[in-house]
PDB file of N, CA, C and O in Angstrom:
ATOM      1  N   MET A   1     -19.950  33.674 -42.573  1.00  0.00           N
ATOM      2  CA  MET A   1     -19.413  34.105 -41.369  1.00  0.00           C
ATOM      3  C   MET A   1     -19.101  35.677 -41.746  1.00  0.00           C
ATOM      4  O   MET A   1     -19.623  36.676 -41.250  1.00  0.00           O
ATOM      5  N   LEU A   2     -18.139  35.601 -42.725  1.00  0.00           N
ATOM      6  CA  LEU A   2     -17.692  36.949 -43.503  1.00  0.00           C
ATOM      7  C   LEU A   2     -18.929  37.554 -43.845  1.00  0.00           C
ATOM      8  O   LEU A   2     -19.191  38.639 -43.326  1.00  0.00           O
ATOM      9  N   ALA A   3     -19.785  36.998 -44.683  1.00  0.00           N
ATOM     10  CA  ALA A   3     -20.833  37.844 -45.034  1.00  0.00           C
ATOM     11  C   ALA A   3     -21.919  38.265 -43.984  1.00  0.00           C
ATOM     12  O   ALA A   3     -22.587  39.266 -44.245  1.00  0.00           O
ATOM     13  N   ARG A   4     -22.109  37.702 -43.024  1.00  0.00           N
ATOM     14  CA  ARG A   4     -22.493  37.908 -42.017  1.00  0.00           C
ATOM     15  C   ARG A   4     -22.084  39.391 -40.833  1.00  0.00           C
ATOM     16  O   ARG A   4     -22.828  40.052 -40.108  1.00  0.00           O
ATOM     17  N   CYS A   5     -20.638  39.468 -41.075  1.00  0.00           N
ATOM     18  CA  CYS A   5     -19.988  40.436 -40.659  1.00  0.00           C
ATOM     19  C   CYS A   5     -20.112  41.663 -41.569  1.00  0.00           C
ATOM     20  O   CYS A   5     -20.074  42.806 -41.113  1.00  0.00           O
ATOM     21  N   ALA A   6     -20.252  41.406 -42.779  1.00  0.00           N
ATOM     22  CA  ALA A   6     -20.341  42.591 -43.912  1.00  0.00           C
ATOM     23  C   ALA A   6     -21.712  43.296 -43.928  1.00  0.00           C
ATOM     24  O   ALA A   6     -21.843  44.514 -44.052  1.00  0.00           O
ATOM     25  N   GLY A   7     -22.758  42.382 -43.785  1.00  0.00           N
ATOM     26  CA  GLY A   7     -24.045  42.592 -43.740  1.00  0.00           C
ATOM     27  C   GLY A   7     -24.503  43.741 -42.175  1.00  0.00           C
ATOM     28  O   GLY A   7     -25.319  44.657 -42.077  1.00  0.00           O
ATOM     29  N   LYS A   8     -23.701  43.234 -41.339  1.00  0.00           N
ATOM     30  CA  LYS A   8     -23.886  43.900 -39.930  1.00  0.00           C
ATOM     31  C   LYS A   8     -23.330  45.234 -40.144  1.00  0.00           C
ATOM     32  O   LYS A   8     -23.948  46.264 -39.875  1.00  0.00           O
ATOM     33  N   ALA A   9     -21.906  45.190 -40.734  1.00  0.00           N
ATOM     34  CA  ALA A   9     -21.198  46.712 -41.131  1.00  0.00           C
ATOM     35  C   ALA A   9     -21.922  47.581 -41.928  1.00  0.00           C
ATOM     36  O   ALA A   9     -21.988  48.768 -41.609  1.00  0.00           O
ATOM     37  N   SER A  10     -22.568  47.094 -43.085  1.00  0.00           N
ATOM     38  CA  SER A  10     -23.278  47.686 -43.933  1.00  0.00           C
ATOM     39  C   SER A  10     -24.374  48.064 -43.541  1.00  0.00           C
ATOM     40  O   SER A  10     -24.817  49.043 -44.143  1.00  0.00           O
ATOM     41  N   GLY A  11     -25.158  47.536 -42.523  1.00  0.00           N
ATOM     42  CA  GLY A  11     -26.248  47.912 -41.871  1.00  0.00           C
ATOM     43  C   GLY A  11     -26.036  49.147 -40.727  1.00  0.00           C
ATOM     44  O   GLY A  11     -26.828  50.061 -40.494  1.00  0.00           O
ATOM     45  N   SER A  12     -24.957  48.937 -40.197  1.00  0.00           N
ATOM     46  CA  SER A  12     -24.746  50.053 -39.525  1.00  0.00           C
ATOM     47  C   SER A  12     -24.255  51.401 -40.094  1.00  0.00           C
ATOM     48  O   SER A  12     -24.561  52.497 -39.624  1.00  0.00           O
ATOM     49  N   ILE A  13     -23.437  51.185 -41.189  1.00  0.00           N
ATOM     50  CA  ILE A  13     -23.444  52.453 -42.358  1.00  0.00           C
ATOM     51  C   ILE A  13     -24.731  52.957 -42.643  1.00  0.00           C
ATOM     52  O   ILE A  13     -25.036  54.146 -42.745  1.00  0.00           O
ATOM     53  N   PHE A  14     -25.571  51.828 -42.785  1.00  0.00           N
ATOM     54  CA  PHE A  14     -27.002  52.496 -43.654  1.00  0.00           C
ATOM     55  C   PHE A  14     -27.691  53.573 -42.219  1.00  0.00           C
ATOM     56  O   PHE A  14     -28.072  54.730 -42.401  1.00  0.00           O
ATOM     57  N   TRP A  15     -27.711  53.038 -41.194  1.00  0.00           N
ATOM     58  CA  TRP A  15     -28.283  53.550 -39.989  1.00  0.00           C
ATOM     59  C   TRP A  15     -27.591  55.155 -39.816  1.00  0.00           C
ATOM     60  O   TRP A  15     -28.276  56.104 -39.434  1.00  0.00           O
ATOM     61  N   PHE A  16     -26.097  55.279 -40.172  1.00  0.00           N
ATOM     62  CA  PHE A  16     -25.437  56.141 -39.563  1.00  0.00           C
ATOM     63  C   PHE A  16     -25.706  57.199 -40.743  1.00  0.00           C
ATOM     64  O   PHE A  16     -25.778  58.407 -40.518  1.00  0.00           O
ATOM     65  N   TRP A  17     -25.831  56.702 -41.871  1.00  0.00           N
ATOM     66  CA  TRP A  17     -26.324  57.837 -43.227  1.00  0.00           C
ATOM     67  C   TRP A  17     -27.516  58.035 -43.039  1.00  0.00           C
ATOM     68  O   TRP A  17     -27.924  59.096 -43.511  1.00  0.00           O
ATOM     69  N   THR A  18     -28.351  57.325 -42.449  1.00  0.00           N
ATOM     70  CA  THR A  18     -30.075  57.652 -42.496  1.00  0.00           C
ATOM     71  C   THR A  18     -30.058  58.681 -41.359  1.00  0.00           C
ATOM     72  O   THR A  18     -30.755  59.680 -41.539  1.00  0.00           O
ATOM     73  N   LEU A  19     -29.311  58.578 -40.127  1.00  0.00           N
ATOM     74  CA  LEU A  19     -29.524  59.370 -39.159  1.00  0.00           C
ATOM     75  C   LEU A  19     -29.013  60.714 -39.347  1.00  0.00           C
ATOM     76  O   LEU A  19     -29.619  61.767 -39.149  1.00  0.00           O
ATOM     77  N   ARG A  20     -27.668  60.526 -39.806  1.00  0.00           N
ATOM     78  CA  ARG A  20     -26.971  61.933 -40.360  1.00  0.00           C
ATOM     79  C   ARG A  20     -27.671  62.638 -41.526  1.00  0.00           C
ATOM     80  O   ARG A  20     -27.579  63.865 -41.564  1.00  0.00           O
ATOM     81  N   ASN A  21     -28.387  61.980 -42.516  1.00  0.00           N
ATOM     82  CA  ASN A  21     -29.095  62.894 -43.316  1.00  0.00           C
ATOM     83  C   ASN A  21     -30.760  63.254 -42.787  1.00  0.00           C
ATOM     84  O   ASN A  21     -31.510  64.064 -43.331  1.00  0.00           O
ATOM     85  N   ALA A  22     -30.997  62.604 -41.861  1.00  0.00           N
ATOM     86  CA  ALA A  22     -32.411  62.835 -40.978  1.00  0.00           C
ATOM     87  C   ALA A  22     -32.570  64.401 -40.809  1.00  0.00           C
ATOM     88  O   ALA A  22     -31.589  65.131 -40.667  1.00  0.00           O
ATOM     89  N   GLN A  23     -33.994  64.913 -40.837  1.00  0.00           N
ATOM     90  CA  GLN A  23     -34.035  66.128 -40.195  1.00  0.00           C
ATOM     91  C   GLN A  23     -33.758  66.105 -38.811  1.00  0.00           C
ATOM     92  O   GLN A  23     -33.995  65.122 -38.110  1.00  0.00           O
ATOM     93  N   PRO A  24     -33.214  67.268 -38.350  1.00  0.00           N
ATOM     94  CA  PRO A  24     -32.738  67.156 -36.829  1.00  0.00           C
ATOM     95  C   PRO A  24     -33.976  66.681 -35.774  1.00  0.00           C
ATOM     96  O   PRO A  24     -33.907  65.828 -34.890  1.00  0.00           O
ATOM     97  N   TRP A  25     -34.856  67.320 -36.072  1.00  0.00           N
ATOM     98  CA  TRP A  25     -35.898  66.726 -34.946  1.00  0.00           C
ATOM     99  C   TRP A  25     -36.046  65.062 -35.261  1.00  0.00           C
ATOM    100  O   TRP A  25     -36.028  64.253 -34.333  1.00  0.00           O
ATOM    101  N   MET A  26     -36.179  64.693 -36.526  1.00  0.00           N
ATOM    102  CA  MET A  26     -36.153  63.222 -36.230  1.00  0.00           C
ATOM    103  C   MET A  26     -35.077  62.471 -35.516  1.00  0.00           C
ATOM    104  O   MET A  26     -35.255  61.442 -34.865  1.00  0.00           O
ATOM    105  N   ALA A  27     -33.762  63.188 -35.733  1.00  0.00           N
ATOM    106  CA  ALA A  27     -32.386  62.762 -35.048  1.00  0.00           C
ATOM    107  C   ALA A  27     -32.747  62.790 -33.560  1.00  0.00           C
ATOM    108  O   ALA A  27     -32.783  61.780 -32.858  1.00  0.00           O
ATOM    109  N   GLN A  28     -33.029  64.124 -33.110  1.00  0.00           N
ATOM    110  CA  GLN A  28     -33.494  64.366 -31.614  1.00  0.00           C
ATOM    111  C   GLN A  28     -34.352  63.075 -31.136  1.00  0.00           C
ATOM    112  O   GLN A  28     -34.016  62.282 -30.256  1.00  0.00           O
ATOM    113  N   ARG A  29     -35.157  63.054 -31.665  1.00  0.00           N
ATOM    114  CA  ARG A  29     -36.471  62.106 -31.315  1.00  0.00           C
ATOM    115  C   ARG A  29     -35.928  60.472 -31.296  1.00  0.00           C
ATOM    116  O   ARG A  29     -36.280  59.636 -30.464  1.00  0.00           O
ATOM    117  N   ALA A  30     -35.078  60.270 -32.316  1.00  0.00           N
ATOM    118  CA  ALA A  30     -34.435  59.030 -32.061  1.00  0.00           C
ATOM    119  C   ALA A  30     -33.496  58.935 -30.813  1.00  0.00           C
ATOM    120  O   ALA A  30     -33.370  57.830 -30.285  1.00  0.00           O
ATOM    121  N   VAL A  31     -32.827  60.014 -30.305  1.00  0.00           N
ATOM    122  CA  VAL A  31     -31.767  60.067 -29.580  1.00  0.00           C
ATOM    123  C   VAL A  31     -32.853  59.840 -28.308  1.00  0.00           C
ATOM    124  O   VAL A  31     -32.788  58.856 -27.572  1.00  0.00           O
ATOM    125  N   VAL A  32     -33.910  60.955 -28.159  1.00  0.00           N
ATOM    126  CA  VAL A  32     -34.574  60.875 -26.908  1.00  0.00           C
ATOM    127  C   VAL A  32     -35.204  59.273 -26.595  1.00  0.00           C
ATOM    128  O   VAL A  32     -35.202  58.727 -25.493  1.00  0.00           O
ATOM    129  N   ARG A  33     -35.708  58.727 -27.811  1.00  0.00           N
ATOM    130  CA  ARG A  33     -36.197  57.380 -27.786  1.00  0.00           C
ATOM    131  C   ARG A  33     -35.155  56.250 -27.156  1.00  0.00           C
ATOM    132  O   ARG A  33     -35.506  55.340 -26.405  1.00  0.00           O
ATOM    133  N   ALA A  34     -34.122  56.436 -27.508  1.00  0.00           N
ATOM    134  CA  ALA A  34     -32.983  55.448 -27.263  1.00  0.00           C
ATOM    135  C   ALA A  34     -32.496  55.910 -25.945  1.00  0.00           C
ATOM    136  O   ALA A  34     -31.829  55.026 -25.406  1.00  0.00           O
ATOM    137  N   GLY A  35     -32.600  57.026 -25.214  1.00  0.00           N
ATOM    138  CA  GLY A  35     -32.356  57.493 -24.126  1.00  0.00           C
ATOM    139  C   GLY A  35     -33.480  56.608 -23.110  1.00  0.00           C
ATOM    140  O   GLY A  35     -33.255  55.800 -22.208  1.00  0.00           O
ATOM    141  N   VAL A  36     -34.605  57.066 -23.599  1.00  0.00           N
ATOM    142  CA  VAL A  36     -35.732  56.246 -22.543  1.00  0.00           C
ATOM    143  C   VAL A  36     -35.816  54.723 -22.624  1.00  0.00           C
ATOM    144  O   VAL A  36     -36.248  54.048 -21.689  1.00  0.00           O
ATOM    145  N   ALA A  37     -35.413  54.242 -23.706  1.00  0.00           N
ATOM    146  CA  ALA A  37     -35.308  52.456 -23.634  1.00  0.00           C
ATOM    147  C   ALA A  37     -34.009  52.295 -23.114  1.00  0.00           C
ATOM    148  O   ALA A  37     -34.007  51.330 -22.350  1.00  0.00           O
ATOM    149  N   TRP A  38     -33.003  52.781 -23.194  1.00  0.00           N
ATOM    150  CA  TRP A  38     -31.202  52.449 -22.392  1.00  0.00           C
ATOM    151  C   TRP A  38     -31.995  51.920 -21.293  1.00  0.00           C
ATOM    152  O   TRP A  38     -32.429  50.773 -21.401  1.00  0.00           O
ATOM    153  N   PRO A  39     -32.290  52.738 -20.048  1.00  0.00           N
ATOM    154  CA  PRO A  39     -32.506  52.104 -19.003  1.00  0.00           C
ATOM    155  C   PRO A  39     -33.524  50.654 -18.669  1.00  0.00           C
ATOM    156  O   PRO A  39     -33.534  49.917 -17.683  1.00  0.00           O
ATOM    157  N   LEU A  40     -34.231  50.626 -19.774  1.00  0.00           N
ATOM    158  CA  LEU A  40     -35.355  49.551 -19.595  1.00  0.00           C
ATOM    159  C   LEU A  40     -34.655  48.210 -20.133  1.00  0.00           C
ATOM    160  O   LEU A  40     -35.113  47.094 -19.887  1.00  0.00           O
ATOM    161  N   SER A  41     -33.390  48.456 -20.962  1.00  0.00           N
ATOM    162  CA  SER A  41     -32.987  47.301 -21.432  1.00  0.00           C
ATOM    163  C   SER A  41     -32.067  46.508 -20.789  1.00  0.00           C
ATOM    164  O   SER A  41     -31.728  45.432 -21.282  1.00  0.00           O
TER     165      SER A  41
END
């Protein structure tokens, strides 16, 4: 249970750092894709 929570947290941190360090156009593209996917989910 704890390992699962830790894995999820580290995964979020990984994505946070990936997006933060990504090129601006990559981040914008990800945001656009998320915005497009949001109403469909």
